[in-house]
All heavy atoms as TSV, in Angstrom:
chain	resi	resn	atom	element	x	y	z
A	1	MET	N	N	-11.259	26.805	51.799
A	1	MET	CA	C	-10.942	26.968	53.194
A	1	MET	C	C	-9.791	26.056	53.598
A	1	MET	O	O	-8.944	26.435	54.365
A	1	MET	CB	C	-12.215	26.666	54.013
A	1	MET	CG	C	-12.066	26.962	55.478
A	1	MET	SD	S	-12.033	28.732	55.676
A	1	MET	CE	C	-12.152	28.849	57.393
A	2	ALA	N	N	-9.780	24.831	53.069
A	2	ALA	CA	C	-8.715	23.895	53.399
A	2	ALA	C	C	-7.375	24.388	52.855
A	2	ALA	O	O	-6.336	24.197	53.475
A	2	ALA	CB	C	-9.032	22.509	52.844
A	3	ASP	N	N	-7.414	25.039	51.683
A	3	ASP	CA	C	-6.191	25.602	51.117
A	3	ASP	C	C	-5.615	26.678	52.029
A	3	ASP	O	O	-4.409	26.770	52.200
A	3	ASP	CB	C	-6.473	26.212	49.742
A	3	ASP	CG	C	-5.908	25.382	48.627
A	3	ASP	OD1	O	-5.222	24.399	48.918
A	3	ASP	OD2	O	-6.181	25.733	47.469
A	4	GLU	N	N	-6.473	27.504	52.593
A	4	GLU	CA	C	-6.040	28.581	53.474
A	4	GLU	C	C	-5.379	28.017	54.733
A	4	GLU	O	O	-4.353	28.514	55.168
A	4	GLU	CB	C	-7.223	29.476	53.839
A	4	GLU	CG	C	-6.814	30.721	54.592
A	4	GLU	CD	C	-7.988	31.614	54.820
A	4	GLU	OE1	O	-8.729	31.878	53.861
A	4	GLU	OE2	O	-8.155	32.039	55.971
A	5	ASN	N	N	-5.958	26.972	55.318
A	5	ASN	CA	C	-5.366	26.344	56.495
A	5	ASN	C	C	-4.029	25.725	56.168
A	5	ASN	O	O	-3.090	25.802	56.959
A	5	ASN	CB	C	-6.305	25.277	57.077
A	5	ASN	CG	C	-7.482	25.882	57.808
A	5	ASN	OD1	O	-7.423	27.037	58.223
A	5	ASN	ND2	N	-8.547	25.119	57.948
A	6	ASN	N	N	-3.930	25.116	54.984
A	6	ASN	CA	C	-2.671	24.496	54.580
A	6	ASN	C	C	-1.585	25.546	54.409
A	6	ASN	O	O	-0.449	25.348	54.826
A	6	ASN	CB	C	-2.869	23.709	53.272
A	6	ASN	CG	C	-1.664	22.866	52.927
A	6	ASN	OD1	O	-0.807	22.613	53.766
A	6	ASN	ND2	N	-1.582	22.450	51.684
A	7	SER	N	N	-1.916	26.698	53.805
A	7	SER	CA	C	-0.919	27.751	53.613
A	7	SER	C	C	-0.532	28.363	54.958
A	7	SER	O	O	0.631	28.733	55.152
A	7	SER	CB	C	-1.443	28.817	52.661
A	7	SER	OG	O	-2.531	29.508	53.222
A	8	ASN	N	N	-1.456	28.458	55.895
A	8	ASN	CA	C	-1.132	28.981	57.222
A	8	ASN	C	C	-0.206	28.027	57.958
A	8	ASN	O	O	0.724	28.449	58.649
A	8	ASN	CB	C	-2.400	29.205	58.054
A	8	ASN	CG	C	-3.158	30.427	57.581
A	8	ASN	OD1	O	-2.606	31.290	56.911
A	8	ASN	ND2	N	-4.436	30.494	57.928
A	9	ASP	N	N	-0.465	26.719	57.834
A	9	ASP	CA	C	0.400	25.728	58.468
A	9	ASP	C	C	1.801	25.776	57.864
A	9	ASP	O	O	2.799	25.671	58.567
A	9	ASP	CB	C	-0.181	24.331	58.323
A	9	ASP	CG	C	-1.449	24.138	59.142
A	9	ASP	OD1	O	-1.665	24.946	60.088
A	9	ASP	OD2	O	-2.207	23.204	58.839
A	10	ASP	N	N	1.874	25.918	56.549
A	10	ASP	CA	C	3.166	25.993	55.876
A	10	ASP	C	C	3.934	27.243	56.326
A	10	ASP	O	O	5.127	27.182	56.587
A	10	ASP	CB	C	2.971	26.013	54.363
A	10	ASP	CG	C	4.285	25.951	53.620
A	10	ASP	OD1	O	5.168	25.184	54.044
A	10	ASP	OD2	O	4.426	26.667	52.613
A	11	PHE	N	N	3.235	28.358	56.430
A	11	PHE	CA	C	3.861	29.596	56.901
A	11	PHE	C	C	4.372	29.452	58.313
A	11	PHE	O	O	5.497	29.860	58.641
A	11	PHE	CB	C	2.861	30.755	56.808
A	11	PHE	CG	C	3.433	32.060	57.276
A	11	PHE	CD1	C	4.301	32.776	56.490
A	11	PHE	CD2	C	3.111	32.563	58.531
A	11	PHE	CE1	C	4.842	33.974	56.907
A	11	PHE	CE2	C	3.641	33.745	58.968
A	11	PHE	CZ	C	4.509	34.456	58.163
A	12	ALA	N	N	3.569	28.849	59.183
A	12	ALA	CA	C	3.981	28.658	60.575
A	12	ALA	C	C	5.184	27.723	60.671
A	12	ALA	O	O	6.089	27.943	61.476
A	12	ALA	CB	C	2.817	28.096	61.377
A	13	THR	N	N	5.212	26.699	59.835
A	13	THR	CA	C	6.343	25.770	59.834
A	13	THR	C	C	7.616	26.489	59.418
A	13	THR	O	O	8.668	26.316	60.028
A	13	THR	CB	C	6.066	24.599	58.868
A	13	THR	OG1	O	4.863	23.962	59.268
A	13	THR	CG2	C	7.191	23.604	58.878
A	14	GLN	N	N	7.544	27.277	58.365
A	14	GLN	CA	C	8.726	28.001	57.902
A	14	GLN	C	C	9.142	29.086	58.894
A	14	GLN	O	O	10.336	29.322	59.074
A	14	GLN	CB	C	8.461	28.615	56.535
A	14	GLN	CG	C	8.416	27.590	55.436
A	14	GLN	CD	C	8.269	28.226	54.064
A	14	GLN	OE1	O	8.266	29.454	53.929
A	14	GLN	NE2	N	8.131	27.393	53.046
A	15	ALA	N	N	8.191	29.725	59.526
A	15	ALA	CA	C	8.514	30.790	60.476
A	15	ALA	C	C	9.193	30.235	61.720
A	15	ALA	O	O	10.032	30.906	62.321
A	15	ALA	CB	C	7.247	31.545	60.879
A	16	SER	N	N	8.856	29.011	62.098
A	16	SER	CA	C	9.465	28.442	63.292
A	16	SER	C	C	10.795	27.763	62.995
A	16	SER	O	O	11.479	27.296	63.893
A	16	SER	CB	C	8.516	27.431	63.950
A	16	SER	OG	O	8.312	26.341	63.068
A	17	GLY	N	N	11.180	27.719	61.739
A	17	GLY	CA	C	12.429	27.065	61.341
A	17	GLY	C	C	13.638	27.909	61.689
A	17	GLY	O	O	13.544	29.021	62.229
A	18	GLU	N	N	14.805	27.378	61.362
A	18	GLU	CA	C	16.066	28.052	61.657
A	18	GLU	C	C	16.235	29.278	60.763
A	18	GLU	O	O	15.954	29.231	59.574
A	18	GLU	CB	C	17.220	27.084	61.424
A	18	GLU	CG	C	18.565	27.630	61.806
A	18	GLU	CD	C	19.665	26.602	61.628
A	18	GLU	OE1	O	19.399	25.406	61.760
A	18	GLU	OE2	O	20.793	27.032	61.333
A	19	ARG	N	N	16.703	30.372	61.354
A	19	ARG	CA	C	16.921	31.595	60.589
A	19	ARG	C	C	18.305	31.565	59.963
A	19	ARG	O	O	19.270	31.158	60.579
A	19	ARG	CB	C	16.789	32.815	61.497
A	19	ARG	CG	C	15.388	32.981	62.039
A	19	ARG	CD	C	15.255	34.195	62.859
A	19	ARG	NE	N	15.463	35.354	61.994
A	19	ARG	CZ	C	15.258	36.599	62.375
A	19	ARG	NH1	N	14.866	36.843	63.606
A	19	ARG	NH2	N	15.460	37.607	61.561
A	20	THR	N	N	18.378	32.024	58.732
A	20	THR	CA	C	19.673	32.092	58.051
A	20	THR	C	C	20.080	33.549	57.934
A	20	THR	O	O	19.259	34.457	57.953
A	20	THR	CB	C	19.588	31.464	56.657
A	20	THR	OG1	O	18.584	32.142	55.908
A	20	THR	CG2	C	19.238	29.993	56.733
A	21	GLY	N	N	21.371	33.761	57.761
A	21	GLY	CA	C	21.881	35.103	57.618
A	21	GLY	C	C	21.794	35.582	56.184
A	21	GLY	O	O	21.217	34.928	55.304
A	22	LEU	N	N	22.364	36.739	55.945
A	22	LEU	CA	C	22.315	37.342	54.612
A	22	LEU	C	C	23.059	36.489	53.591
A	22	LEU	O	O	22.579	36.275	52.481
A	22	LEU	CB	C	22.915	38.747	54.655
A	22	LEU	CG	C	22.897	39.517	53.357
A	22	LEU	CD1	C	21.475	39.776	52.908
A	22	LEU	CD2	C	23.646	40.824	53.508
A	23	ALA	N	N	24.224	35.985	53.986
A	23	ALA	CA	C	25.000	35.143	53.061
A	23	ALA	C	C	24.246	33.851	52.739
A	23	ALA	O	O	24.247	33.382	51.601
A	23	ALA	CB	C	26.370	34.833	53.658
A	24	GLY	N	N	23.610	33.257	53.729
A	24	GLY	CA	C	22.832	32.039	53.495
A	24	GLY	C	C	21.653	32.283	52.592
A	24	GLY	O	O	21.346	31.484	51.705
A	25	GLU	N	N	20.964	33.403	52.809
A	25	GLU	CA	C	19.831	33.752	51.947
A	25	GLU	C	C	20.297	33.970	50.506
A	25	GLU	O	O	19.650	33.560	49.554
A	25	GLU	CB	C	19.139	35.009	52.451
A	25	GLU	CG	C	18.361	34.823	53.728
A	25	GLU	CD	C	17.063	34.067	53.508
A	25	GLU	OE1	O	16.521	34.093	52.387
A	25	GLU	OE2	O	16.601	33.453	54.477
A	26	PHE	N	N	21.443	34.633	50.361
A	26	PHE	CA	C	21.957	34.909	49.015
A	26	PHE	C	C	22.360	33.617	48.317
A	26	PHE	O	O	22.062	33.426	47.130
A	26	PHE	CB	C	23.143	35.867	49.090
A	26	PHE	CG	C	23.661	36.287	47.752
A	26	PHE	CD1	C	22.880	37.050	46.907
A	26	PHE	CD2	C	24.910	35.898	47.328
A	26	PHE	CE1	C	23.342	37.427	45.665
A	26	PHE	CE2	C	25.377	36.271	46.089
A	26	PHE	CZ	C	24.595	37.032	45.253
A	27	SER	N	N	23.025	32.703	49.038
A	27	SER	CA	C	23.403	31.439	48.407
A	27	SER	C	C	22.174	30.595	48.072
A	27	SER	O	O	22.151	29.932	47.036
A	27	SER	CB	C	24.359	30.655	49.304
A	27	SER	OG	O	23.715	30.248	50.484
A	28	ASP	N	N	21.161	30.622	48.919
A	28	ASP	CA	C	19.909	29.916	48.594
A	28	ASP	C	C	19.251	30.498	47.351
A	28	ASP	O	O	18.738	29.777	46.503
A	28	ASP	CB	C	18.925	29.969	49.761
A	28	ASP	CG	C	19.349	29.101	50.925
A	28	ASP	OD1	O	20.203	28.206	50.729
A	28	ASP	OD2	O	18.830	29.314	52.045
A	29	PHE	N	N	19.293	31.830	47.245
A	29	PHE	CA	C	18.739	32.491	46.050
A	29	PHE	C	C	19.484	32.043	44.798
A	29	PHE	O	O	18.881	31.745	43.773
A	29	PHE	CB	C	18.831	34.007	46.213
A	29	PHE	CG	C	18.538	34.771	44.958
A	29	PHE	CD1	C	17.232	34.910	44.525
A	29	PHE	CD2	C	19.553	35.342	44.213
A	29	PHE	CE1	C	16.948	35.619	43.353
A	29	PHE	CE2	C	19.287	36.039	43.060
A	29	PHE	CZ	C	17.974	36.177	42.632
A	30	LEU	N	N	20.829	31.990	44.885
A	30	LEU	CA	C	21.614	31.586	43.723
A	30	LEU	C	C	21.314	30.145	43.329
A	30	LEU	O	O	21.215	29.821	42.152
A	30	LEU	CB	C	23.106	31.751	44.013
A	30	LEU	CG	C	23.617	33.179	44.165
A	30	LEU	CD1	C	25.102	33.162	44.497
A	30	LEU	CD2	C	23.355	33.996	42.933
A	31	LYS	N	N	21.154	29.267	44.325
A	31	LYS	CA	C	20.877	27.854	44.046
A	31	LYS	C	C	19.514	27.668	43.410
A	31	LYS	O	O	19.372	26.922	42.429
A	31	LYS	CB	C	20.940	27.040	45.330
A	31	LYS	CG	C	22.327	26.839	45.869
A	31	LYS	CD	C	22.258	26.071	47.176
A	31	LYS	CE	C	23.562	26.138	47.909
A	31	LYS	NZ	N	23.473	25.542	49.235
A	32	GLU	N	N	18.496	28.317	43.959
A	32	GLU	CA	C	17.138	28.106	43.494
A	32	GLU	C	C	16.883	28.726	42.128
A	32	GLU	O	O	16.163	28.182	41.315
A	32	GLU	CB	C	16.135	28.646	44.506
A	32	GLU	CG	C	16.056	27.814	45.756
A	32	GLU	CD	C	15.048	28.347	46.751
A	32	GLU	OE1	O	14.134	29.067	46.329
A	32	GLU	OE2	O	15.202	28.032	47.930
A	33	ASN	N	N	17.478	29.893	41.874
A	33	ASN	CA	C	17.197	30.615	40.633
A	33	ASN	C	C	18.266	30.438	39.570
A	33	ASN	O	O	18.175	31.040	38.510
A	33	ASN	CB	C	17.003	32.094	40.935
A	33	ASN	CG	C	15.779	32.330	41.784
A	33	ASN	OD1	O	14.715	31.816	41.481
A	33	ASN	ND2	N	15.930	33.089	42.850
A	34	LYS	N	N	19.294	29.649	39.878
A	34	LYS	CA	C	20.384	29.384	38.916
A	34	LYS	C	C	21.005	30.681	38.387
A	34	LYS	O	O	21.218	30.852	37.203
A	34	LYS	CB	C	19.879	28.538	37.749
A	34	LYS	CG	C	19.143	27.293	38.153
A	34	LYS	CD	C	20.080	26.258	38.688
A	34	LYS	CE	C	19.376	24.937	38.828
A	34	LYS	NZ	N	19.383	24.396	40.146
A	35	LYS	N	N	21.290	31.586	39.271
A	35	LYS	CA	C	21.885	32.865	38.902
A	35	LYS	C	C	23.332	32.931	39.387
A	35	LYS	O	O	23.755	33.889	40.045
A	35	LYS	CB	C	21.100	34.017	39.497
A	35	LYS	CG	C	19.644	34.027	39.140
A	35	LYS	CD	C	19.346	35.161	38.225
A	35	LYS	CE	C	17.840	35.177	37.993
A	35	LYS	NZ	N	17.502	35.580	36.687
A	36	TRP	N	N	24.119	31.917	39.078
A	36	TRP	CA	C	25.494	31.847	39.571
A	36	TRP	C	C	26.365	32.972	38.996
A	36	TRP	O	O	27.415	33.278	39.559
A	36	TRP	CB	C	26.096	30.486	39.229
A	36	TRP	CG	C	25.471	29.392	40.010
A	36	TRP	CD1	C	24.642	28.426	39.551
A	36	TRP	CD2	C	25.594	29.178	41.422
A	36	TRP	NE1	N	24.239	27.623	40.574
A	36	TRP	CE2	C	24.796	28.052	41.739
A	36	TRP	CE3	C	26.275	29.824	42.455
A	36	TRP	CZ2	C	24.696	27.558	43.029
A	36	TRP	CZ3	C	26.164	29.331	43.725
A	36	TRP	CH2	C	25.391	28.220	44.011
A	37	TRP	N	N	25.972	33.573	37.884
A	37	TRP	CA	C	26.756	34.644	37.307
A	37	TRP	C	C	26.760	35.884	38.181
A	37	TRP	O	O	27.600	36.775	38.015
A	37	TRP	CB	C	26.241	34.988	35.909
A	37	TRP	CG	C	24.786	35.340	35.873
A	37	TRP	CD1	C	23.750	34.483	35.705
A	37	TRP	CD2	C	24.219	36.636	36.040
A	37	TRP	NE1	N	22.559	35.163	35.741
A	37	TRP	CE2	C	22.815	36.494	35.941
A	37	TRP	CE3	C	24.745	37.909	36.239
A	37	TRP	CZ2	C	21.948	37.564	36.050
A	37	TRP	CZ3	C	23.870	38.977	36.339
A	37	TRP	CH2	C	22.494	38.804	36.255
A	38	LEU	N	N	25.835	35.970	39.152
A	38	LEU	CA	C	25.798	37.126	40.059
A	38	LEU	C	C	26.895	37.069	41.123
A	38	LEU	O	O	27.306	38.112	41.630
A	38	LEU	CB	C	24.444	37.191	40.767
A	38	LEU	CG	C	23.286	37.754	39.978
A	38	LEU	CD1	C	21.999	37.601	40.765
A	38	LEU	CD2	C	23.525	39.195	39.632
A	39	ALA	N	N	27.359	35.894	41.458
A	39	ALA	CA	C	28.340	35.736	42.546
A	39	ALA	C	C	29.632	36.520	42.305
A	39	ALA	O	O	30.066	37.266	43.187
A	39	ALA	CB	C	28.621	34.267	42.799
A	40	PRO	N	N	30.287	36.421	41.136
A	40	PRO	CA	C	31.521	37.199	40.937
A	40	PRO	C	C	31.291	38.713	40.981
A	40	PRO	O	O	32.142	39.463	41.454
A	40	PRO	CB	C	32.017	36.775	39.556
A	40	PRO	CG	C	31.285	35.555	39.211
A	40	PRO	CD	C	30.034	35.524	40.020
A	41	ILE	N	N	30.141	39.140	40.499
A	41	ILE	CA	C	29.834	40.578	40.521
A	41	ILE	C	C	29.712	41.071	41.960
A	41	ILE	O	O	30.297	42.099	42.333
A	41	ILE	CB	C	28.543	40.870	39.724
A	41	ILE	CG1	C	28.736	40.511	38.260
A	41	ILE	CG2	C	28.116	42.310	39.896
A	41	ILE	CD1	C	27.468	40.527	37.445
A	42	VAL	N	N	28.985	40.329	42.778
A	42	VAL	CA	C	28.800	40.726	44.183
A	42	VAL	C	C	30.119	40.675	44.926
A	42	VAL	O	O	30.444	41.572	45.725
A	42	VAL	CB	C	27.733	39.836	44.848
A	42	VAL	CG1	C	27.668	40.066	46.337
A	42	VAL	CG2	C	26.382	40.079	44.214
A	43	ILE	N	N	30.933	39.660	44.679
A	43	ILE	CA	C	32.233	39.545	45.351
A	43	ILE	C	C	33.143	40.708	44.960
A	43	ILE	O	O	33.829	41.297	45.809
A	43	ILE	CB	C	32.887	38.192	45.024
A	43	ILE	CG1	C	32.096	37.075	45.703
A	43	ILE	CG2	C	34.338	38.154	45.461
A	43	ILE	CD1	C	32.483	35.685	45.267
A	44	ALA	N	N	33.142	41.093	43.681
A	44	ALA	CA	C	33.965	42.216	43.237
A	44	ALA	C	C	33.499	43.527	43.877
A	44	ALA	O	O	34.326	44.344	44.312
A	44	ALA	CB	C	33.924	42.325	41.718
A	45	ILE	N	N	32.193	43.736	43.965
A	45	ILE	CA	C	31.669	44.958	44.571
A	45	ILE	C	C	32.022	45.002	46.062
A	45	ILE	O	O	32.408	46.059	46.584
A	45	ILE	CB	C	30.148	45.068	44.350
A	45	ILE	CG1	C	29.865	45.344	42.874
A	45	ILE	CG2	C	29.527	46.150	45.237
A	45	ILE	CD1	C	28.412	45.291	42.500
A	46	LEU	N	N	31.908	43.867	46.739
A	46	LEU	CA	C	32.284	43.820	48.162
A	46	LEU	C	C	33.771	44.078	48.354
A	46	LEU	O	O	34.179	44.765	49.302
A	46	LEU	CB	C	31.892	42.482	48.772
A	46	LEU	CG	C	30.393	42.232	48.957
A	46	LEU	CD1	C	30.155	40.808	49.452
A	46	LEU	CD2	C	29.813	43.244	49.931
A	47	GLY	N	N	34.593	43.526	47.451
A	47	GLY	CA	C	36.040	43.761	47.542
A	47	GLY	C	C	36.395	45.223	47.345
A	47	GLY	O	O	37.229	45.780	48.074
A	48	LEU	N	N	35.784	45.876	46.361
A	48	LEU	CA	C	36.035	47.300	46.148
A	48	LEU	C	C	35.548	48.136	47.333
A	48	LEU	O	O	36.209	49.101	47.739
A	48	LEU	CB	C	35.355	47.775	44.868
A	48	LEU	CG	C	36.011	47.323	43.578
A	48	LEU	CD1	C	35.144	47.700	42.382
A	48	LEU	CD2	C	37.393	47.902	43.442
A	49	GLY	N	N	34.412	47.752	47.892
A	49	GLY	CA	C	33.916	48.455	49.066
A	49	GLY	C	C	34.862	48.323	50.247
A	49	GLY	O	O	35.085	49.278	51.000
A	50	MET	N	N	35.437	47.133	50.412
A	50	MET	CA	C	36.379	46.932	51.495
A	50	MET	C	C	37.641	47.784	51.292
A	50	MET	O	O	38.185	48.343	52.247
A	50	MET	CB	C	36.764	45.453	51.590
A	50	MET	CG	C	37.485	45.112	52.853
A	50	MET	SD	S	37.835	43.364	53.173
A	50	MET	CE	C	37.167	42.490	51.819
A	51	LEU	N	N	38.097	47.889	50.036
A	51	LEU	CA	C	39.253	48.744	49.764
A	51	LEU	C	C	38.962	50.216	50.077
A	51	LEU	O	O	39.813	50.930	50.598
A	51	LEU	CB	C	39.684	48.608	48.310
A	51	LEU	CG	C	40.490	47.375	47.950
A	51	LEU	CD1	C	40.742	47.328	46.455
A	51	LEU	CD2	C	41.810	47.345	48.706
A	52	VAL	N	N	37.769	50.673	49.754
A	52	VAL	CA	C	37.401	52.062	50.045
A	52	VAL	C	C	37.358	52.296	51.548
A	52	VAL	O	O	37.877	53.303	52.050
A	52	VAL	CB	C	36.039	52.398	49.392
A	52	VAL	CG1	C	35.483	53.717	49.915
A	52	VAL	CG2	C	36.176	52.433	47.881
A	53	VAL	N	N	36.775	51.359	52.276
A	53	VAL	CA	C	36.683	51.524	53.734
A	53	VAL	C	C	38.071	51.484	54.361
A	53	VAL	O	O	38.399	52.308	55.207
A	53	VAL	CB	C	35.771	50.421	54.339
A	53	VAL	CG1	C	35.900	50.373	55.840
A	53	VAL	CG2	C	34.328	50.662	53.928
A	54	LEU	N	N	38.893	50.531	53.930
A	54	LEU	CA	C	40.234	50.424	54.497
A	54	LEU	C	C	41.143	51.564	54.055
A	54	LEU	O	O	42.131	51.867	54.703
A	54	LEU	CB	C	40.865	49.077	54.126
A	54	LEU	CG	C	40.258	47.861	54.806
A	54	LEU	CD1	C	40.899	46.582	54.279
A	54	LEU	CD2	C	40.395	47.944	56.300
A	55	GLY	N	N	40.809	52.198	52.934
A	55	GLY	CA	C	41.597	53.328	52.447
A	55	GLY	C	C	41.523	54.531	53.354
A	55	GLY	O	O	42.404	55.387	53.345
A	56	GLY	N	N	40.513	54.620	54.175
A	56	GLY	CA	C	40.369	55.741	55.104
A	56	GLY	C	C	40.869	55.412	56.505
A	56	GLY	O	O	40.683	56.201	57.411
A	57	THR	N	N	41.506	54.285	56.688
A	57	THR	CA	C	41.991	53.896	58.008
A	57	THR	C	C	43.518	53.890	58.030
A	57	THR	O	O	44.166	54.303	57.077
A	57	THR	CB	C	41.481	52.477	58.379
A	57	THR	OG1	O	42.047	51.546	57.481
A	57	THR	CG2	C	39.971	52.410	58.326
A	58	ALA	N	N	44.083	53.379	59.114
A	58	ALA	CA	C	45.536	53.314	59.258
A	58	ALA	C	C	46.142	52.267	58.317
A	58	ALA	O	O	47.352	52.233	58.137
A	58	ALA	CB	C	45.896	52.982	60.701
A	59	ALA	N	N	45.318	51.436	57.717
A	59	ALA	CA	C	45.819	50.426	56.774
A	59	ALA	C	C	46.054	50.999	55.377
A	59	ALA	O	O	46.545	50.287	54.497
A	59	ALA	CB	C	44.819	49.262	56.692
A	60	ALA	N	N	45.742	52.259	55.166
A	60	ALA	CA	C	45.848	52.871	53.842
A	60	ALA	C	C	47.265	52.777	53.254
A	60	ALA	O	O	47.393	52.434	52.065
A	60	ALA	CB	C	45.377	54.317	53.882
A	61	PRO	N	N	48.317	53.071	53.990
A	61	PRO	CA	C	49.644	52.964	53.362
A	61	PRO	C	C	49.973	51.557	52.862
A	61	PRO	O	O	50.668	51.385	51.861
A	61	PRO	CB	C	50.613	53.365	54.483
A	61	PRO	CG	C	49.799	54.182	55.413
A	61	PRO	CD	C	48.402	53.624	55.333
A	62	PHE	N	N	49.458	50.551	53.520
A	62	PHE	CA	C	49.717	49.175	53.094
A	62	PHE	C	C	48.921	48.824	51.853
A	62	PHE	O	O	49.369	48.054	51.020
A	62	PHE	CB	C	49.418	48.206	54.242
A	62	PHE	CG	C	50.209	48.486	55.473
A	62	PHE	CD1	C	49.615	49.024	56.590
A	62	PHE	CD2	C	51.571	48.234	55.498
A	62	PHE	CE1	C	50.339	49.288	57.729
A	62	PHE	CE2	C	52.315	48.503	56.631
A	62	PHE	CZ	C	51.708	49.028	57.745
A	63	ILE	N	N	47.735	49.391	51.733
A	63	ILE	CA	C	46.898	49.139	50.560
A	63	ILE	C	C	47.481	49.833	49.334
A	63	ILE	O	O	47.535	49.265	48.244
A	63	ILE	CB	C	45.450	49.594	50.803
A	63	ILE	CG1	C	44.833	48.723	51.889
A	63	ILE	CG2	C	44.626	49.517	49.533
A	63	ILE	CD1	C	43.472	49.186	52.335
A	64	TYR	N	N	47.983	51.053	49.514
A	64	TYR	CA	C	48.514	51.793	48.380
A	64	TYR	C	C	49.769	51.119	47.807
A	64	TYR	O	O	50.061	51.259	46.628
A	64	TYR	CB	C	48.813	53.224	48.783
A	64	TYR	CG	C	47.593	54.014	49.122
A	64	TYR	CD1	C	47.553	54.877	50.210
A	64	TYR	CD2	C	46.436	53.905	48.363
A	64	TYR	CE1	C	46.413	55.584	50.528
A	64	TYR	CE2	C	45.284	54.615	48.676
A	64	TYR	CZ	C	45.303	55.448	49.764
A	64	TYR	OH	O	44.164	56.144	50.060
A	65	THR	N	N	50.509	50.384	48.623
A	65	THR	CA	C	51.696	49.705	48.098
A	65	THR	C	C	51.319	48.524	47.186
A	65	THR	O	O	52.143	48.090	46.408
A	65	THR	CB	C	52.587	49.192	49.257
A	65	THR	OG1	O	51.824	48.304	50.059
A	65	THR	CG2	C	53.093	50.331	50.101
A	66	LEU	N	N	50.092	48.037	47.298
A	66	LEU	CA	C	49.657	46.961	46.422
A	66	LEU	C	C	49.470	47.429	44.990
A	66	LEU	O	O	49.572	46.648	44.048
A	66	LEU	CB	C	48.333	46.358	46.932
A	66	LEU	CG	C	48.389	45.660	48.286
A	66	LEU	CD1	C	46.991	45.243	48.686
A	66	LEU	CD2	C	49.291	44.462	48.233
A	67	PHE	N	N	49.185	48.698	44.813
A	67	PHE	CA	C	48.920	49.229	43.476
A	67	PHE	C	C	50.115	50.031	43.002
A	67	PHE	O	O	50.263	50.507	42.000
A	67	PHE	CB	C	47.662	50.104	43.474
A	67	PHE	CG	C	46.448	49.328	43.880
A	67	PHE	CD1	C	45.890	49.457	45.132
A	67	PHE	CD2	C	45.854	48.427	42.985
A	67	PHE	CE1	C	44.771	48.727	45.483
A	67	PHE	CE2	C	44.749	47.695	43.335
A	67	PHE	CZ	C	44.193	47.852	44.585
């Protein structure tokens, strides 16, 4: 029973704490799990996604001159 109260208190403490965004959660995940090799992969995927999105806008002629 004491364990259950302790876990409830811990949950309440964490729930009332400051909320972090997606980038903060991802960096915390990388720090805790030592998965730093994921960072370049995610950055490359985000960069390609940004190029695809910008390729359909008025910025497309400027992007095509880069390649």
